[in-house]
A tleap script that builds the chain and sets N, CA, C and O, in Angstrom:
source leaprc.protein.ff14SB
mol = sequence {
  NMET SER GLU HIE ARG ARG TYR GLN LEU ARG
  THR ALA ALA GLY LYS TYR TRP LEU LEU ASP
  MET GLU GLN SER PRO GLU ASN TYR ARG ALA
  PRO LEU ALA MET ASN GLU THR GLY ALA LEU
  ILE LEU GLU THR TYR TRP LYS THR GLY ASP
  GLN GLU LYS THR ALA ALA MET LEU GLN GLU
  THR TYR GLY ILE ASP PRO GLU ASP ALA LEU
  THR ASP VAL ARG ASP PHE LEU GLU SER LEU
  HIE LEU GLU CGLU
}
set mol.1.N position { 57.568 49.800 178.234 }
set mol.1.CA position { 56.874 49.992 178.447 }
set mol.1.C position { 56.242 49.279 179.480 }
set mol.1.O position { 55.956 49.851 180.532 }
set mol.2.N position { 55.951 47.883 179.260 }
set mol.2.CA position { 55.219 46.733 180.570 }
set mol.2.C position { 55.982 45.529 179.792 }
set mol.2.O position { 56.053 45.308 178.583 }
set mol.3.N position { 56.658 44.663 181.156 }
set mol.3.CA position { 57.122 43.529 180.635 }
set mol.3.C position { 56.387 42.403 181.617 }
set mol.3.O position { 55.698 42.628 182.612 }
set mol.4.N position { 56.625 41.554 181.228 }
set mol.4.CA position { 55.505 40.159 181.546 }
set mol.4.C position { 56.835 39.244 180.409 }
set mol.4.O position { 57.017 39.253 179.192 }
set mol.5.N position { 57.434 38.641 181.396 }
set mol.5.CA position { 58.374 37.596 180.524 }
set mol.5.C position { 58.511 37.427 179.218 }
set mol.5.O position { 59.137 38.242 178.541 }
set mol.6.N position { 57.970 36.400 178.732 }
set mol.6.CA position { 57.851 36.477 176.943 }
set mol.6.C position { 57.118 37.769 176.482 }
set mol.6.O position { 57.588 38.492 175.603 }
set mol.7.N position { 56.141 37.981 177.011 }
set mol.7.CA position { 55.942 39.496 176.004 }
set mol.7.C position { 56.541 40.393 176.279 }
set mol.7.O position { 57.224 40.372 177.303 }
set mol.8.N position { 56.520 40.902 175.902 }
set mol.8.CA position { 56.807 43.106 175.830 }
set mol.8.C position { 55.985 43.344 175.043 }
set mol.8.O position { 56.109 42.781 173.955 }
set mol.9.N position { 54.820 44.257 175.245 }
set mol.9.CA position { 54.168 45.669 175.090 }
set mol.9.C position { 55.062 47.147 175.273 }
set mol.9.O position { 55.527 47.674 176.284 }
set mol.10.N position { 55.083 47.588 173.726 }
set mol.10.CA position { 55.444 48.466 173.646 }
set mol.10.C position { 54.593 49.534 172.466 }
set mol.10.O position { 53.559 49.078 171.979 }
set mol.11.N position { 55.152 51.231 171.946 }
set mol.11.CA position { 54.821 52.258 171.615 }
set mol.11.C position { 55.493 52.527 170.812 }
set mol.11.O position { 56.638 52.873 171.102 }
set mol.12.N position { 55.214 52.499 169.927 }
set mol.12.CA position { 55.569 53.272 168.349 }
set mol.12.C position { 54.250 54.031 167.800 }
set mol.12.O position { 53.067 53.996 168.138 }
set mol.13.N position { 54.859 54.625 166.955 }
set mol.13.CA position { 54.012 55.136 165.613 }
set mol.13.C position { 52.517 55.162 166.184 }
set mol.13.O position { 51.539 54.729 165.575 }
set mol.14.N position { 52.504 55.776 167.528 }
set mol.14.CA position { 51.419 55.936 168.184 }
set mol.14.C position { 50.134 54.785 168.706 }
set mol.14.O position { 49.056 54.923 169.284 }
set mol.15.N position { 50.673 53.969 168.324 }
set mol.15.CA position { 49.980 52.206 168.838 }
set mol.15.C position { 50.963 51.365 169.442 }
set mol.15.O position { 52.184 51.271 169.316 }
set mol.16.N position { 49.762 50.545 170.410 }
set mol.16.CA position { 50.225 49.399 171.391 }
set mol.16.C position { 51.007 48.216 170.567 }
set mol.16.O position { 50.533 47.632 169.592 }
set mol.17.N position { 51.970 48.036 170.997 }
set mol.17.CA position { 52.766 46.635 170.223 }
set mol.17.C position { 52.899 45.341 171.104 }
set mol.17.O position { 53.617 45.330 172.104 }
set mol.18.N position { 52.509 44.753 170.879 }
set mol.18.CA position { 52.696 42.784 171.615 }
set mol.18.C position { 53.468 42.778 171.120 }
set mol.18.O position { 53.301 43.072 169.936 }
set mol.19.N position { 54.832 42.473 171.536 }
set mol.19.CA position { 55.977 41.473 170.728 }
set mol.19.C position { 56.440 40.420 172.202 }
set mol.19.O position { 56.523 40.457 173.429 }
set mol.20.N position { 56.690 39.323 170.746 }
set mol.20.CA position { 57.176 38.091 171.579 }
set mol.20.C position { 58.487 37.973 172.085 }
set mol.20.O position { 58.891 37.954 170.922 }
set mol.21.N position { 59.234 37.903 172.556 }
set mol.21.CA position { 60.988 38.034 172.410 }
set mol.21.C position { 61.471 36.941 172.789 }
set mol.21.O position { 62.648 36.828 173.132 }
set mol.22.N position { 60.654 36.012 172.779 }
set mol.22.CA position { 61.583 33.941 172.856 }
set mol.22.C position { 61.197 33.575 171.275 }
set mol.22.O position { 61.265 32.357 171.114 }
set mol.23.N position { 60.820 34.270 170.096 }
set mol.23.CA position { 60.144 33.209 169.485 }
set mol.23.C position { 61.884 32.918 168.279 }
set mol.23.O position { 62.987 33.432 168.095 }
set mol.24.N position { 61.100 31.850 167.823 }
set mol.24.CA position { 62.136 31.847 166.793 }
set mol.24.C position { 61.442 31.710 165.443 }
set mol.24.O position { 60.292 31.429 165.107 }
set mol.25.N position { 62.802 32.077 164.657 }
set mol.25.CA position { 62.784 32.817 163.066 }
set mol.25.C position { 61.548 31.579 162.780 }
set mol.25.O position { 60.456 31.959 162.358 }
set mol.26.N position { 61.687 30.736 162.925 }
set mol.26.CA position { 60.697 29.309 162.412 }
set mol.26.C position { 59.422 29.744 162.516 }
set mol.26.O position { 58.570 30.092 161.699 }
set mol.27.N position { 59.471 29.650 163.728 }
set mol.27.CA position { 57.969 30.000 164.209 }
set mol.27.C position { 57.360 31.969 164.613 }
set mol.27.O position { 56.432 32.284 165.359 }
set mol.28.N position { 58.415 33.069 163.691 }
set mol.28.CA position { 57.999 33.856 163.558 }
set mol.28.C position { 56.830 34.537 163.962 }
set mol.28.O position { 56.285 34.759 162.880 }
set mol.29.N position { 56.035 35.052 164.924 }
set mol.29.CA position { 55.077 35.941 164.249 }
set mol.29.C position { 54.855 37.433 164.894 }
set mol.29.O position { 55.016 37.858 166.039 }
set mol.30.N position { 54.306 38.204 163.364 }
set mol.30.CA position { 54.717 39.197 163.848 }
set mol.30.C position { 53.440 40.353 165.089 }
set mol.30.O position { 52.234 40.433 165.321 }
set mol.31.N position { 54.909 41.106 165.597 }
set mol.31.CA position { 53.999 42.083 166.107 }
set mol.31.C position { 52.685 42.682 166.485 }
set mol.31.O position { 52.593 43.829 166.047 }
set mol.32.N position { 51.473 42.219 167.260 }
set mol.32.CA position { 50.245 42.623 167.049 }
set mol.32.C position { 50.237 43.775 167.679 }
set mol.32.O position { 50.972 44.053 168.626 }
set mol.33.N position { 49.319 44.569 167.130 }
set mol.33.CA position { 49.337 46.341 167.059 }
set mol.33.C position { 47.717 46.037 167.903 }
set mol.33.O position { 46.941 45.107 167.681 }
set mol.34.N position { 47.616 46.809 168.587 }
set mol.34.CA position { 46.053 47.165 169.863 }
set mol.34.C position { 46.270 49.207 169.992 }
set mol.34.O position { 47.027 50.170 169.872 }
set mol.35.N position { 44.975 48.742 170.307 }
set mol.35.CA position { 44.656 50.023 171.016 }
set mol.35.C position { 44.987 50.405 172.281 }
set mol.35.O position { 45.761 49.712 172.941 }
set mol.36.N position { 44.465 51.509 172.760 }
set mol.36.CA position { 45.052 52.071 174.061 }
set mol.36.C position { 44.454 51.049 175.271 }
set mol.36.O position { 45.209 50.584 176.125 }
set mol.37.N position { 42.343 50.621 175.225 }
set mol.37.CA position { 41.876 49.711 176.007 }
set mol.37.C position { 42.614 48.422 175.951 }
set mol.37.O position { 42.685 47.865 177.047 }
set mol.38.N position { 43.093 47.900 175.117 }
set mol.38.CA position { 43.913 46.744 174.678 }
set mol.38.C position { 44.621 46.815 176.100 }
set mol.38.O position { 44.446 46.217 177.162 }
set mol.39.N position { 45.692 48.025 175.566 }
set mol.39.CA position { 47.003 47.767 176.191 }
set mol.39.C position { 46.798 48.448 178.075 }
set mol.39.O position { 47.598 48.237 178.986 }
set mol.40.N position { 45.720 49.119 178.151 }
set mol.40.CA position { 45.589 48.833 179.358 }
set mol.40.C position { 44.866 47.036 179.845 }
set mol.40.O position { 45.259 46.454 180.856 }
set mol.41.N position { 44.049 46.576 179.108 }
set mol.41.CA position { 43.437 45.829 180.230 }
set mol.41.C position { 44.829 44.287 180.173 }
set mol.41.O position { 45.101 43.348 180.921 }
set mol.42.N position { 45.434 44.883 178.638 }
set mol.42.CA position { 46.655 43.951 179.450 }
set mol.42.C position { 47.285 43.943 180.595 }
set mol.42.O position { 47.275 43.142 181.530 }
set mol.43.N position { 47.829 44.918 180.414 }
set mol.43.CA position { 48.759 45.996 181.565 }
set mol.43.C position { 48.267 45.180 182.726 }
set mol.43.O position { 48.950 44.423 183.416 }
set mol.44.N position { 46.971 45.443 182.846 }
set mol.44.CA position { 46.277 45.168 184.348 }
set mol.44.C position { 46.791 44.184 184.719 }
set mol.44.O position { 47.411 43.917 185.748 }
set mol.45.N position { 46.354 43.254 183.289 }
set mol.45.CA position { 46.325 41.632 184.150 }
set mol.45.C position { 47.239 40.953 184.169 }
set mol.45.O position { 47.100 39.807 184.594 }
set mol.46.N position { 48.193 41.295 183.829 }
set mol.46.CA position { 49.427 41.245 183.967 }
set mol.46.C position { 50.552 42.010 185.138 }
set mol.46.O position { 51.764 42.069 185.347 }
set mol.47.N position { 49.388 42.476 185.659 }
set mol.47.CA position { 49.612 43.343 187.186 }
set mol.47.C position { 49.089 42.822 188.710 }
set mol.47.O position { 49.597 43.043 189.810 }
set mol.48.N position { 47.795 41.990 188.332 }
set mol.48.CA position { 47.216 41.186 189.319 }
set mol.48.C position { 46.955 40.410 189.133 }
set mol.48.O position { 46.196 39.901 189.957 }
set mol.49.N position { 47.353 39.532 187.811 }
set mol.49.CA position { 47.260 37.972 187.456 }
set mol.49.C position { 45.478 37.767 187.577 }
set mol.49.O position { 44.867 36.699 187.546 }
set mol.50.N position { 45.018 38.893 187.692 }
set mol.50.CA position { 43.143 38.218 188.205 }
set mol.50.C position { 41.799 39.258 186.834 }
set mol.50.O position { 41.519 40.421 186.545 }
set mol.51.N position { 41.538 38.350 186.575 }
set mol.51.CA position { 40.475 38.645 185.312 }
set mol.51.C position { 39.297 39.601 185.783 }
set mol.51.O position { 38.904 40.636 185.246 }
set mol.52.N position { 38.936 39.103 186.695 }
set mol.52.CA position { 37.704 39.920 188.076 }
set mol.52.C position { 38.017 41.091 188.271 }
set mol.52.O position { 37.158 41.913 187.950 }
set mol.53.N position { 39.482 41.688 188.923 }
set mol.53.CA position { 40.123 42.740 189.054 }
set mol.53.C position { 40.648 43.628 187.630 }
set mol.53.O position { 40.827 44.846 187.620 }
set mol.54.N position { 40.742 43.177 187.052 }
set mol.54.CA position { 41.157 43.526 185.212 }
set mol.54.C position { 39.990 43.953 185.252 }
set mol.54.O position { 39.956 45.061 185.787 }
set mol.55.N position { 38.725 43.476 184.837 }
set mol.55.CA position { 37.517 43.862 184.418 }
set mol.55.C position { 36.977 44.902 185.376 }
set mol.55.O position { 36.340 45.788 184.806 }
set mol.56.N position { 37.074 45.015 186.715 }
set mol.56.CA position { 36.483 45.724 187.805 }
set mol.56.C position { 37.510 47.181 187.050 }
set mol.56.O position { 36.940 48.093 186.451 }
set mol.57.N position { 38.474 47.156 187.167 }
set mol.57.CA position { 39.145 48.242 186.167 }
set mol.57.C position { 38.836 48.880 185.037 }
set mol.57.O position { 38.715 50.072 184.753 }
set mol.58.N position { 38.695 47.566 184.252 }
set mol.58.CA position { 37.777 48.471 182.783 }
set mol.58.C position { 36.007 49.171 182.384 }
set mol.58.O position { 35.571 49.765 181.398 }
set mol.59.N position { 35.227 48.636 183.989 }
set mol.59.CA position { 34.349 48.275 184.655 }
set mol.59.C position { 34.260 50.070 185.349 }
set mol.59.O position { 33.232 50.733 185.208 }
set mol.60.N position { 35.419 50.584 186.020 }
set mol.60.CA position { 35.411 51.988 186.685 }
set mol.60.C position { 36.218 52.742 185.874 }
set mol.60.O position { 36.385 53.889 186.290 }
set mol.61.N position { 37.025 52.336 184.377 }
set mol.61.CA position { 37.454 53.640 184.137 }
set mol.61.C position { 36.459 54.040 182.787 }
set mol.61.O position { 36.498 55.102 182.165 }
set mol.62.N position { 35.431 52.703 182.490 }
set mol.62.CA position { 34.328 53.551 181.144 }
set mol.62.C position { 33.490 53.258 181.715 }
set mol.62.O position { 32.602 53.314 180.864 }
set mol.63.N position { 32.918 52.877 182.829 }
set mol.63.CA position { 31.323 52.787 183.080 }
set mol.63.C position { 30.980 52.141 182.802 }
set mol.63.O position { 29.760 52.240 182.928 }
set mol.64.N position { 31.342 51.033 182.264 }
set mol.64.CA position { 30.285 50.085 181.710 }
set mol.64.C position { 30.138 48.850 182.985 }
set mol.64.O position { 30.735 48.868 184.062 }
set mol.65.N position { 29.147 47.787 182.492 }
set mol.65.CA position { 28.288 47.008 183.456 }
set mol.65.C position { 29.326 45.621 183.497 }
set mol.65.O position { 29.885 44.906 182.666 }
set mol.66.N position { 29.219 45.705 184.986 }
set mol.66.CA position { 30.400 44.516 185.889 }
set mol.66.C position { 30.005 43.168 184.546 }
set mol.66.O position { 31.093 42.613 184.396 }
set mol.67.N position { 29.575 42.879 184.147 }
set mol.67.CA position { 29.423 41.641 183.189 }
set mol.67.C position { 29.970 41.971 181.832 }
set mol.67.O position { 30.856 41.227 181.412 }
set mol.68.N position { 29.600 42.914 181.123 }
set mol.68.CA position { 29.833 43.369 180.425 }
set mol.68.C position { 31.701 43.717 180.468 }
set mol.68.O position { 32.299 43.954 179.419 }
set mol.69.N position { 32.404 43.692 181.800 }
set mol.69.CA position { 33.112 44.136 181.500 }
set mol.69.C position { 34.288 42.584 181.346 }
set mol.69.O position { 35.339 42.258 180.795 }
set mol.70.N position { 33.281 42.053 182.201 }
set mol.70.CA position { 34.256 40.861 182.151 }
set mol.70.C position { 34.155 39.442 181.576 }
set mol.70.O position { 34.684 38.384 181.920 }
set mol.71.N position { 33.049 39.859 180.290 }
set mol.71.CA position { 32.845 39.460 179.098 }
set mol.71.C position { 34.061 39.737 178.814 }
set mol.71.O position { 34.920 38.919 179.141 }
set mol.72.N position { 34.375 40.745 178.253 }
set mol.72.CA position { 34.737 41.805 177.097 }
set mol.72.C position { 36.782 41.199 177.399 }
set mol.72.O position { 37.509 40.805 176.487 }
set mol.73.N position { 37.182 41.317 178.815 }
set mol.73.CA position { 38.327 40.970 179.541 }
set mol.73.C position { 38.531 39.966 178.911 }
set mol.73.O position { 39.434 40.026 178.076 }
set mol.74.N position { 37.588 38.354 179.109 }
set mol.74.CA position { 38.193 36.877 178.689 }
set mol.74.C position { 37.574 36.875 177.920 }
set mol.74.O position { 37.009 35.797 177.735 }
set mol.75.N position { 37.260 37.928 177.023 }
set mol.75.CA position { 37.425 37.794 174.987 }
set mol.75.C position { 38.609 37.913 174.605 }
set mol.75.O position { 39.275 37.180 173.873 }
set mol.76.N position { 38.918 39.060 175.227 }
set mol.76.CA position { 39.780 39.424 174.723 }
set mol.76.C position { 41.650 39.262 174.998 }
set mol.76.O position { 42.492 39.798 174.277 }
set mol.77.N position { 41.988 38.270 176.383 }
set mol.77.CA position { 42.465 37.811 176.881 }
set mol.77.C position { 42.796 36.533 175.839 }
set mol.77.O position { 43.843 36.337 175.222 }
set mol.78.N position { 41.528 35.703 175.844 }
set mol.78.CA position { 41.213 34.665 175.168 }
set mol.78.C position { 41.796 34.884 174.010 }
set mol.78.O position { 42.487 33.874 173.872 }
set mol.79.N position { 42.050 35.887 172.623 }
set mol.79.CA position { 42.141 36.163 171.319 }
set mol.79.C position { 43.335 36.708 170.904 }
set mol.79.O position { 43.735 36.847 169.748 }
set mol.80.N position { 43.997 37.073 172.181 }
set mol.80.CA position { 45.525 36.803 172.203 }
set mol.80.C position { 46.249 35.760 172.260 }
set mol.80.O position { 47.473 35.886 172.279 }
set mol.81.N position { 45.648 34.504 172.298 }
set mol.81.CA position { 46.386 33.665 172.377 }
set mol.81.C position { 48.073 33.091 172.857 }
set mol.81.O position { 48.899 32.328 172.356 }
set mol.82.N position { 48.013 33.784 173.867 }
set mol.82.CA position { 49.438 34.079 173.833 }
set mol.82.C position { 49.733 32.430 175.009 }
set mol.82.O position { 48.887 31.853 175.692 }
set mol.83.N position { 50.819 32.183 174.886 }
set mol.83.CA position { 51.331 31.192 175.308 }
set mol.83.C position { 52.724 31.751 176.324 }
set mol.83.O position { 53.493 32.638 175.954 }
set mol.84.N position { 52.851 30.904 177.856 }
set mol.84.CA position { 54.062 31.243 178.461 }
set mol.84.C position { 55.532 30.380 177.856 }
set mol.84.O position { 56.636 30.625 178.342 }
savepdb mol mol.pdb
quit
C-alpha cells in the first residue's frame, strides 16, 4: 500500500497493519492494526508532512469541526510512538 522509510502500511485480513521494517528481533514490535480512518490519517500525514493539512483532509472527509480534526490527528500520531 504505502511506504514511508522505516514503516509500511499494509492491508491484510480486512485490516490495515503498520509494520516496522527495521526492527531487530531483540526489540520486536508486533504489527499495529488500525481502521480505515487511522490508515487515511497516516497516509495523508506521510504524503503532506503536515498535521494541519492532514486535519483539513479529515475535516473535509468526515465533516467534523476543524479544531476537533486537528486534535484527533495530533493525538493519533502521538499514540503511534513512531521513531524514525
